[in-house]
N, C-alpha and C positions, 0 to 999 in steps of 0.2 A: 515407437518412434525409434529412431536411432540419432545419437547425437553427434556433432562436429564441433571441432575447434579451427577459429580462423583468426587472423591477425591482418588488421588494415591500416595503413598507413596515411589515408587521406585524412585532410584538413575537415575539421568539426569544431563544435564549441568546445570541445576538450582535444587535444593531440591524444594520438592511441598509444598506448603502450601495451596494455593486456587486455584482450578482448575473447569473450568465449560466447558464441551463438549458436543458435539452432537454425538447421537448415528451413524447416518448415514453417517457422515462426512468424506469423504476418501481423500478429498485433492487432488483428481486427476483431469487430463484434464482441469486444469485452465489455463487462458491465461491473460496478463498483458499490459495495456497502448495501445496507439491507434492502432498502426500499427501491433499488434499481431493476429495470425491467430486463428479461431475457434479450439476447441480442436479435432474435425473430419478432419481438414486439416493439422495436425501436423504428421509428418511421420519421424521417426527416422532411418535415412539412415546408411546403414552398413558400408560405407567408409567414409573417412573425405570430405565434399563437401564445398567448400568456398560458403558461402549465402552472399548475398549483404545485407549491414546493412539495416534496415528498415528506410524509409523516412517518415516523419512526412506528415499527410494530413491535419489536423485541430488542432489549438490550440498548436502547439508545444512549444510555450513558456510558457505553463502550465505544462509540463511534470516535475515531481519531482521524485527523487528516495522514494522507500519506506523505512519503518521504520526497526529499529535494534532490537525493543524491544524482551523481551522473552516471548513470548505467542504463543499459539496455540489453535484450536477448534474453536466451533461453538455453538452460541445461535440461537434458532427459536422459534417458537410458531404456532400455528393452523392457517393454511391459507387457505384464500379463493380462490381456484384454476379457480373458473369460473368466477371470476371479469373480467370486460372488463377493459382491462390493459390502451389502449392508445385511444387519442380521433381521430376522423375522420379527414379528411383533411379538411373537413369544419369546423369542431369545433376548428382547430388549427388557420384557418385564423380569426375566430371570437371571440375566447375566451382568446387567449394567452396574457398574459400581458407581456411575456419574450422580452427582446431586447438583442442587441449584448454584450458580455464582451468585454471590452477594450482591445486592444492587449498589451503586453509588461506588463502585471501584474507580470509576474516572467520570467526570461531569462533560455535558454536552452543553458547547457554549452558543449561543445564537447571536449572529451579528448586529451591529446597531441597526436602526429603521434609518434608511436613507431615501434621499429623493431622485437618486441617481436615474439615468434613462433606462427603460425597460431592456433587457439584454434578450438578444435571440434566443429560441428556444427549440426545445425538441417536442416532438408528438409521440406519447405512448399510445400503441394499438396492439389489439389482438390480431389484426387483420394481417396477415403477412403479404397479400396480394394486393400492394399497392403501388400506384403508378409514381415515377420518380422523374417525371417529365415536369417542365416548367422551370420559372425562373429561381435563383437561389435568395435565400435569406439576405437582404442587405443591412449594413450598418445602420444605426437608429439615425434617420433623416435630421439632418441640420446640426448633430450633436458632435461630429468629430472634427477635430481641426487638421485631419491630414490631408484633406483635399486641397488646402493652401499650404500647409507647413511641411516641405519636404527636403530640407537641408539633412545630410546624414551624419552630421558630429553632433554629439549630446550638447555642447555650449551653443549651437545654434538649433538645435532640433526642440529642446526641451527649455521651457520658460524658467527664469530665474531660479527660486528656491530647488524646483524638481531637479534642475541639471547639478545642482551640488550634492542632493541627496543620494542620486543614483551613480554618482562618479564612482564610487568604490567598486561598483559592479559593471563598470564600463566594458571590461574585456570580455564579459559574458554576455552581455545583453546583443541581440540582432537589432541594432540601432536604427536601420532605415526603414524598419516593419512596421507596419500597421497591422496588429494581430487579428483586429476584426475582419479583415479581408481574407484571411487565410483559415481563421477557425468560426464554424458557424453555428446556430442554433444550441446555444449554452444551456443546459437546464442543471441545477443545483441539485448534487447527489450527496454531498457531505458538508458540514462547516463547523467552524471551531474557532477559538477565542483569536487565532492567528489569520483568518481568511477561510474561504470556502473552496471546495472542489467541484467543477463542473464537467459533466459530460459534455462532449463537442463533436463536431465532424470537421474533416478536412474539406475546404472547398474543392469542388471540382473544376472549377475555372480560374483559381488564383494561379499567379506566374511562380510555381514553385521553384525555380531556377533561382530566385531572390533568397532564397531562406539559406544564408551562408552558416549558420550556427548549427543546423542538425545534423547529427551524426550521418557518415554516408549511407548505413544500412537502411536507417530510419527514412531518410529523405528518399531513397530508391522505391521503397515500397508506398511511398505517397506518390511517387511519379508513376509507378506501376498501377495503382489505385486509380488515379486521375485517367490514365490511357483506357482502362478497361471501363470506365464509367462507374466505379465501384465507389462505395462510401466508407471511409474510414474512420472508426471510433477511437478518440483520444481522451485524455484527461487533462483539464485546464485548472489549475492551481491560483487562484489569486490572492495577493498579498498588497494590502493597502500601502500607498506610499504618504507619508505624513511630513509637513514642512520641517517639524523639529526632528526629523529622522525615527529610527527606530532601531532598538537591540536585534529584531528579528532579521533586519537587513544585514546587519554585522553577523549574526549567525549563519543566514544564508551564505555569505561569502567566504567565511570560515569552512563550510561544508564544500564550496565549489573548488575552493583552493586544495583542500585535502585530497578531495576524491578526483582532481583533474587526471584524466588519462585512465582511470579504473573502470573498465566494464567487466561484468558478470552476469550470467544467467540466473544466478538466485538474489540478486540485488537489484532493486527498483530504482529505477533510473530517472532523472532529469533530462530531457531530451532538447530544450532551448529555453530561453528566457526574453521575455519581450516588455516593453512599457506601453501600458495601455493610457494613452493622453485622454480618453472620454473619462474616466474616472479615477485617474492617478493611482493607479495600480500596477503591479508587476503581474503578468501573465507567465506561469511556469507550467511548460508541456510536459506530460508524463504518460507513461502506459496507464491506461484505464484497468483497473483491478477490479475482480469479485467481490471480496470482503476479507477482514482480517480473520486471524485465528480466535482472537475475542469474540468476534460476531459469531463464530461457530459454537465456541464453548457455552456462550449463553443460552444458546437453543437446547442444551442437554437438560434445563428444567422442563421442558416441553417434551422430551422423551428422545432426543437425539444421542444415538451412541456411538463412541468412537472406538474402534476396534486397534488392537495392539499395532496391527501392521499399518494403520493409517497414521497412528502417531509416530510410528517410525518413520514412515514418508516424510513427515514433517520435521522430525529430527533431522535425518538427512540433509534434506535440503538447507536446513539453517547451517548444519555443519560444513556444507561446502561453500557457502558465504563466508564462514568465518574462517575456513581455510585459506582462502583466498586473501582475505582482508590480513591475515597473520602474515601469509607472504610480502605483503608491504607495510608491515609493522604497525598496522591500525587496529585499535580496539574500538568495537563499538559502543559497548559500557551502557546500553540500554534495552538488552535482549528481552523480550516479553510478548504476550499472545498478540498487544496492540500494534506491535511494529513488525509483525509477521504476517503478510498479505499474499492472499491467491488469486490467481487468474483463473480463468475458465477451462484452462487446459490442465488443471491442477498442479501448476508450478508455483511454488512459494517462493516469496521473495522479501528479503530484509529490508526494512524501510527505516527511515528518520535516523540521521547521523548527526544530530545536534550535539549529542553527548561525547560523539566519537573523538579520539585523540591519537595523534600520530607520535609514537615514542622510537627511540634510539634502542636496537636491540640488545647493545651493552648496558643499557641504562632504562629500563621500562617503567622504572618506579614513580610513580603521581602520588599527589595528596588528595586532591579534592574529592569529596563525596557526592556520587552520581548515581541516578536510576531509582527504582521504585522499592521500597523496601522488600516486600514479598519475593522480589525476583534477584535481589541485591547479595552479591557475595558476601560473607561475615567479614573477611579481611577489609572490605570497603569502610565498614563502619569503626575499625580498630586504628586505622592511622593509614601510614605510607603502605602501598601496595602495589603487586605487579599488575599493570592494567591488561597485560595480554594473557592473564590468567583467568579472570573474573567473568568473562562471558561465557565460559565453560559451565561455571557453575548455575548462570541463568537460564543455559539451555536445559539443564537439569530441573530447574524449578519450572520451566514451560512444560517440559514432558510430564511432570508431576501433576500441572495444572490441568493439562489435557485428559489424564486419566480420571482426575478427582472432580473435574469440574470447578475447581476453586484453587487459586493460588497456594501453595504450601504457607503455612503459618495465619491465613486470613482468619480462622476460627479461633486464634490463640489470644489471650490477652496479655501474654509475656512477652519479651523481646525474641525476635526469630534465632534459633539456635545453629549450631553449625553441622546439624544433619536434619534429613527431611523428618516430617511428623510421620507416624506409622500410616500407610493406605489402607484404606476401607478395603476390605477383602483381598488381603494380598494375596492369597492364593490363586486368583484367577489370571496371574500375570506370569509371565514364562521366568525361569531365572536368570534369561538375559536380560530382561527388562529391569529386574533388582539389581542386578549386575552393572548395568549402564547408571541407573540411578546411584550408586554407591560410588563409581568413578567420577562422576562430576562434582559429589560433595567431598570428594578428597580436599585434605589440606593444599593450600597453593604450591607448597612446594613438592607434592607428589601428584598433582591433579594432571592429568594427561591433556594435550593438545587436540586441536579437531583433527589434525591428520590421522592420530592415533584413534580417536573415537570412530572415525569413520570405517574403520577395520573391525570394529565391535560386531558381534553376531546380530544383535537387537537391530543395529542401524542397517545390517544387510538384509533383513528379512523383512522388507517394505511391501507395500501393495502397488499395484500398478496406478499410473496416472489415471486411468479411466474410471477408477475406482473413486478417486478423489473427486472425480467430475460428479459422480452418482451421489456423492456426500452432498455437493454443492446444491443439485437437484432436490436432493431430500431438506435441505434447509429453506428453500425457496417454498416447497410443499407445506412444510411446518408453519412459516410465515404467513402464509395465506388461510390456514386454519384458525391460527392466532387472530389475525386480524378479523375474520368472519365473527369469532367468539367475542372478541372486543366490542364488535358493532351491534351484536346481539345484547350484550350487556348494557351498552348505552341506549339502545331502544327501550329496553326494559326499565332503566332508570329513569328514562323520560316518561315513559308510561305512568310509572310510579307517580313522579311529581305532577302529573296532570291530575291523576286520581286524587 
């Protein structure tokens, strides 16, 4: 594929300043996280069907929700589609330096039990020859106040306390829109303490012209899909709105303001924000992703192998995102495998800007300690630090993690040091790989920035994106084997209990 750069001045939820997109990126047919179906297995049911919530197979403890940042698009370069992607079984047994990720690195939070109306759902099937005629799934009968409440301003539209709580987000909300009329057949694919993420489809019959906050290119894709009778898959993240308010809404506004107008192909984007009056929650529309790098790493204990050129591809995409942020004096401050997500085209996108900060280039020093210890630059723990320097250390820690299947210092009882632990089987990695890790762990004063590291020989020796696609397919195959094994073990335990 070949990439291109374009600039748009059309109005959207955020005024455009810097936009980098891909010609052939249509954002369709994507799936997200461990138990999600392949695009060919997703059928949108004509009537509301209750679907069982997906059950985690491997690494459920590493599932985290995706970003609320305001970006979309794709960055790519020329690919070597004939490259051999994955090692043979024999190679995996003899070459792999990877070991199991320790459990409990992050917790999976379950949402509270609720008597909320049944959400529209999607049907997962192996039959790709399905009929798509018939009526669309409608909102829950009798539960939505939109049929009688249609004023356009928050004070008129939202009842008492709700109006006050969402007022700080007013400039970002597509106010007149009932999202249940535009996004149908939601099925939960990820959950956490702050809300849930759902796979959904864009309605074929909705009046898309009324969606005033969508970025122009995303809206154009929706319109084109509707005209062609195609179903477009997206993600909806829900965030509960409470009468007492929530710090999560404050954090959301901070992210929206910071990233206003910034769009890049390696940054996961929020496309629009809506209020759902049925369940008093925000609906955040985003691109639907495949899985996080943490979800990939956890499968190494089941035999998955990450080649050096695959790791280089992930490092390259991360550095592209950081270089763009640096040009706008923004530090992410939470680079780690959980916040690096892949779509089905093999493109990595940086997510979760809750710890990000915008600084002055003349005074980038901050004091607050943020991030997770294993990926955290040592100067963050020592006091005031240069915010624009710490992300590079975290990139190095993530590369170390991808090679070793666990983050650095995870097995140490001592406090993390200012240099990486020794790699297992260091001889199997190239000199360029070792040099890259060394540069990332340099003291802040001499640590290179993303622009300099993008010229590094390790980062420039990447695999093609089709290879990442093959890796993702192997992840699915491994999960299926693990699921079958777990089912057999449960049957054996049940048999023993009976006997």
